[in-house]
C-alpha positions, 0 to 999 in steps of 0.5 A, spaced: 744 838 914 738 836 910 740 837 903 736 842 899 729 839 895 730 839 888 725 842 883 723 842 876 721 850 875 720 850 868 719 845 862 718 846 855 718 842 848 719 846 841 716 844 835 716 837 833 717 833 826 720 835 821 724 842 822 728 843 816 728 851 817 732 849 825 739 847 826 741 843 832 743 849 836 737 852 834 732 847 837 736 847 843 736 855 843 728 854 842 727 849 847 732 854 852 727 860 852 721 856 852 722 853 859 726 859 862 719 863 860 715 857 863 719 858 870 718 866 869 726 866 868 731 869 863 738 867 861 741 872 865 738 867 872 742 861 869 749 859 872 748 851 870 748 848 863 748 841 861 748 838 853 749 831 850 753 830 844 754 838 843 759 841 848 755 844 854 760 850 853 759 851 845 751 852 847 753 856 853 757 860 848 751 860 843 746 862 848 750 867 851 751 864 858 757 864 862 756 858 867 759 856 873 758 849 872 757 845 866 756 837 864 756 834 857 755 827 859 753 823 853 751 816 854 745 816 848 738 816 850 738 817 858 743 822 858 738 828 860 736 823 866 743 823 868 743 831 867 738 832 872 741 827 877 748 831 876 745 838 876 741 836 883 748 834 886 751 841 883 745 845 886 746 842 893 753 842 893 752 850 891 756 850 885 751 853 881 743 855 883 739 855 876 741 849 871 738 849 864 738 841 862 738 841 854 736 837 848 735 839 841 736 834 835 735 835 828 734 827 827 730 827 821 732 833 818 739 832 819 741 840 819 747 842 824 748 835 827 754 833 829 756 827 825 755 820 830 757 815 825 765 815 827 770 810 825 768 803 829 774 803 833 774 799 839 770 793 841 765 795 837 768 795 831 772 789 832 767 784 835 760 785 832 760 790 826 764 784 822 758 780 823 753 785 821 751 789 827 751 796 826 744 799 827 739 799 834 734 794 829 739 789 827 743 789 834 736 788 838 734 782 834 737 777 837 736 779 845 728 780 844 728 773 839 731 770 846 727 774 851 721 771 846 723 764 847 726 764 854 719 767 857 714 765 852 712 772 850 708 772 844 709 776 837 702 779 838 704 780 845 710 784 843 705 788 838 700 789 844 705 794 847 705 799 841 697 798 841 696 800 848 701 806 847 696 808 841 690 809 846 694 815 850 697 818 843 691 817 839 688 824 837 694 827 840 696 833 834 703 832 836 704 825 836 707 823 829 703 817 829 696 818 832 691 813 830 689 808 834 691 801 833 690 794 832 695 788 833 693 786 826 696 793 824 702 793 828 704 785 825 701 787 817 706 794 817 713 792 814 718 787 817 724 791 818 729 786 822 725 780 824 721 780 829 721 787 829 715 791 824 716 798 822 710 800 828 715 796 833 720 801 832 721 809 833 719 814 829 724 819 827 723 826 828 727 833 829 725 836 836 727 839 842 726 840 850 729 843 855 728 843 863 730 848 869 733 845 875 733 849 882 731 848 889 725 847 891 724 854 895 727 858 890 722 855 885 716 857 890 717 864 888 717 863 881 712 862 875 710 855 877 709 855 884 702 852 884 705 846 880 712 844 882 715 837 880 719 835 885 725 830 884 724 824 890 730 820 887 734 818 882 739 812 880 744 811 874 748 805 872 751 802 866 752 795 863 756 792 856 757 797 851 756 791 847 750 787 846 753 780 845 757 781 851 751 783 856 751 779 863 744 776 860 741 779 853 734 778 855 735 783 861 737 789 863 743 790 869 742 797 868 734 798 869 736 793 875 741 798 878 738 804 877 731 803 879 733 800 885 738 806 887 732 811 884 727 808 889 731 807 895 732 814 895 725 816 894 724 811 899 718 809 895 715 801 893 712 800 887 705 801 890 707 808 890 707 809 883 701 812 879 705 814 873 711 810 869 715 813 863 719 807 859 724 809 854 721 805 848 726 806 842 723 799 840 717 795 843 720 790 847 724 795 851 718 796 856 717 789 857 724 789 859 723 795 864 717 793 867 720 786 869 727 789 871 724 795 875 721 789 879 713 792 877 711 784 874 715 778 875 720 774 870 716 773 863 709 777 865 710 784 862 707 781 855 701 779 859 700 784 863 700 789 858 695 785 853 691 785 859 690 793 859 693 794 865 697 800 862 692 803 858 688 809 860 684 807 866 689 801 867 692 800 874 700 802 871 699 807 866 705 806 861 708 811 856 702 816 856 704 820 850 705 814 846 712 814 847 718 813 842 714 809 837 708 813 836 709 820 840 716 822 838 724 820 837 729 824 835 735 820 836 735 821 844 728 820 847 729 821 854 728 828 855 720 827 852 719 822 857 721 826 862 717 832 859 710 827 859 712 825 867 712 833 868 706 834 864 702 829 868 704 831 874 702 838 873 696 836 870 697 838 863 697 832 859 693 831 853 690 825 857 691 826 863 692 820 869 686 822 874 690 823 881 697 822 879 702 824 885 708 819 883 712 818 876 718 814 875 721 816 868 726 810 866 731 811 860 736 807 857 742 809 852 745 805 847 743 798 847 742 797 854 749 800 856 747 805 859 740 807 864 737 812 869 731 813 873 728 819 876 722 819 881 718 825 881 713 827 885 707 833 885 708 832 893 713 836 897 717 831 901 
């Protein structure tokens, strides 16, 4: 028997930016109601729920849901891509019919947030923290410096990642940084941790988002019947929990493995991809993504972006909301990458990609510790 086709029947974001009047639970609840309204459903229709960091049972209780299936996988910013994959498997297994994939994070205001700064036990605390590696900007510095050295990628090409994405976010009132930028603008911004300038680091915001996952058959009878988004394939993978123990700090094994699995399940090649979202907490991650996913060869990503191929009108539109660097980044960005993919496939994005049929979302968790990939389409398989 052929497995059920899975669809995103509802998708929505909360307000973004500085939201000190909303706790993280408030953000999750707001996102849930918005996504359900988008799908034409209510909380009574939900029998599955996911949540990262916050227990899904706590969130379900807050919403008044008694789910038959829940998932609390929490592996950083790509958790929500993993949740979509797990929800699809649960629906196909008959464990539930309608899953809310939820995110809400008070990354800027820190209202109602669960403490994440636990004592650094285990490998990180023993082997990296004593040397001053304790936060994303300085944990990523050595890998990106090695990458620049080994591939010949220039600092200007690193800045071009931000410039290219500013062509998508410019003028968008929902984007935290919505001005058109130049390489000079990026390199003149304050140095945070060499070689990262401030504009090469993500913004810090509050916000949330939610997805309603169900079967394509059911989605055809819901509010978004005219604009469903189908899950063609997915993959998840992991690497070392420590940057210093990665197989190769200039390449993401997780990106390679998760994208390979997703492409294989979807039955697509790189030429079939019309739109791409790569998690971008820092400017070098899209460079790794383009190469590790196989869109360009080793050391070619910087020149590819510099040539304009990822900008509006380019052959591979990338991070079309401006990404975590320019649009929003609550601490775990993956939900917002999925949301932009859905908007593009529905034709509802701030800057839509003409004729888009297939979109790929690549997520990362931690310092390349976890990875997940989704292949989405507006064409039913």
